[in-house]
C-alpha positions as CSV (number, residue, x, y, z in Angstrom):
1,M,-37.4,-12.2,-31.6
2,I,-34.4,-13.4,-33.5
3,S,-32.0,-11.6,-31.2
4,A,-33.7,-13.2,-28.2
5,L,-33.3,-16.6,-29.8
6,G,-29.6,-15.9,-30.2
7,A,-29.1,-14.7,-26.7
8,V,-31.0,-17.6,-25.1
9,F,-29.3,-20.2,-27.3
10,I,-25.8,-18.9,-26.5
11,N,-26.7,-18.7,-22.8
12,Q,-28.0,-22.3,-22.9
13,V,-24.9,-23.6,-24.8
14,S,-22.6,-21.8,-22.4
15,N,-24.2,-23.2,-19.3
16,D,-24.7,-26.8,-20.5
17,P,-22.0,-29.1,-19.0
18,R,-22.4,-31.5,-22.0
19,I,-20.9,-28.9,-24.3
20,S,-17.2,-28.3,-24.2
21,D,-15.9,-24.8,-23.7
22,E,-14.2,-24.9,-27.1
23,V,-17.4,-25.7,-28.9
24,S,-19.4,-23.2,-26.8
25,S,-17.0,-20.4,-27.7
26,E,-17.0,-21.4,-31.4
27,I,-20.8,-21.2,-31.4
28,S,-20.8,-17.9,-29.7
29,V,-18.4,-16.4,-32.2
30,A,-20.2,-17.9,-35.2
31,L,-23.6,-16.6,-34.1
32,H,-22.4,-13.1,-33.0
33,G,-24.7,-10.8,-34.9
34,S,-26.2,-13.3,-37.3
35,I,-28.7,-16.0,-36.4
36,Q,-31.5,-17.5,-38.5
37,F,-34.6,-19.5,-37.6
38,V,-34.1,-23.1,-38.8
39,N,-35.9,-26.3,-37.9
40,S,-34.2,-28.2,-35.1
41,D,-34.1,-31.3,-37.4
42,V,-32.1,-29.3,-39.9
43,L,-29.7,-28.3,-37.2
44,S,-29.4,-31.9,-36.0
45,A,-28.7,-33.1,-39.5
46,A,-26.0,-30.5,-39.9
47,L,-24.4,-31.3,-36.6
48,A,-24.4,-35.0,-37.5
49,E,-22.0,-34.2,-40.4
50,T,-19.5,-32.6,-38.0
51,S,-16.9,-34.3,-35.8
52,L,-18.9,-33.5,-32.6
53,E,-19.7,-36.2,-30.2
54,P,-23.4,-37.3,-30.4
55,T,-24.1,-36.2,-26.8
56,E,-22.6,-32.8,-27.5
57,A,-24.6,-32.4,-30.7
58,D,-27.8,-33.4,-28.8
59,A,-27.1,-30.9,-26.2
60,I,-26.7,-28.2,-28.8
61,V,-30.0,-29.1,-30.4
62,D,-31.7,-29.2,-27.0
63,A,-30.3,-25.7,-26.3
64,Y,-31.6,-24.4,-29.6
65,R,-35.0,-25.9,-29.1
66,E,-35.2,-24.2,-25.6
67,G,-34.0,-21.0,-27.2
68,Q,-36.8,-21.2,-29.8
69,L,-39.4,-21.7,-27.1
70,T,-38.1,-18.9,-25.0
71,A,-37.9,-16.5,-27.9
72,L,-41.5,-17.4,-28.9
73,R,-42.7,-16.8,-25.3
74,M,-41.0,-13.4,-25.2
75,G,-42.5,-12.5,-28.5
76,L,-45.9,-13.4,-27.4
77,L,-45.4,-11.4,-24.2
78,V,-44.5,-8.3,-26.2
79,V,-47.7,-8.8,-28.4
80,V,-49.8,-9.1,-25.2
81,A,-48.3,-6.0,-23.8
82,I,-49.0,-4.1,-27.0
83,V,-52.6,-5.3,-27.0
84,V,-53.2,-4.4,-23.4
85,G,-51.7,-0.9,-24.0
86,A,-53.9,-0.5,-27.1
87,L,-57.0,-1.5,-25.1
88,F,-56.0,1.0,-22.4
89,L,-55.6,3.8,-24.9
90,A,-58.8,2.8,-26.8
91,R,-60.9,3.8,-23.7
92,K,-60.4,7.4,-24.8
93,I,-61.9,6.8,-28.3
94,P,-65.3,8.5,-28.5
95,D,-68.2,6.1,-28.6
96,M,-70.3,8.2,-31.0
97,S,-69.9,9.3,-34.6
98,F,-68.8,12.8,-35.7
99,E,-72.4,13.5,-36.8
100,E,-73.7,12.6,-33.3
101,M,-71.0,14.8,-31.7
102,A,-71.9,17.7,-34.0
103,A,-75.6,17.3,-33.3
104,E,-74.9,17.3,-29.6
105,H,-72.7,20.3,-29.9
106,D,-75.4,22.2,-31.8
107,H,-78.0,21.6,-29.0
108,E,-75.7,23.0,-26.3
109,P,-76.7,26.6,-25.1
110,A,-74.3,29.3,-26.2
111,P,-71.9,30.5,-23.6
112,T,-72.8,33.9,-22.1
């Protein structure tokens, strides 16, 4: 999920016209291989301490928020797929106990 966040965030930043190419490439290099989940307010406060224009900082925070939502949606989709797959496989689980199966087997006629 973290790698999805990174990919979506970098894509959002790269495609946002409010963010300069220089800042976009710096973000891409800085995040390559290492990204952490942080609150968007923490990111906003950190960006306020830089020399970025407020509109550019806001665009970065917006891109990060969108990346968080997209990563969360993708994570939930994976969980749903796993649950559906488990339900499909669970159909083959016997609906009786081992004792019931043994008793049923004991009552079957012997093969001739």
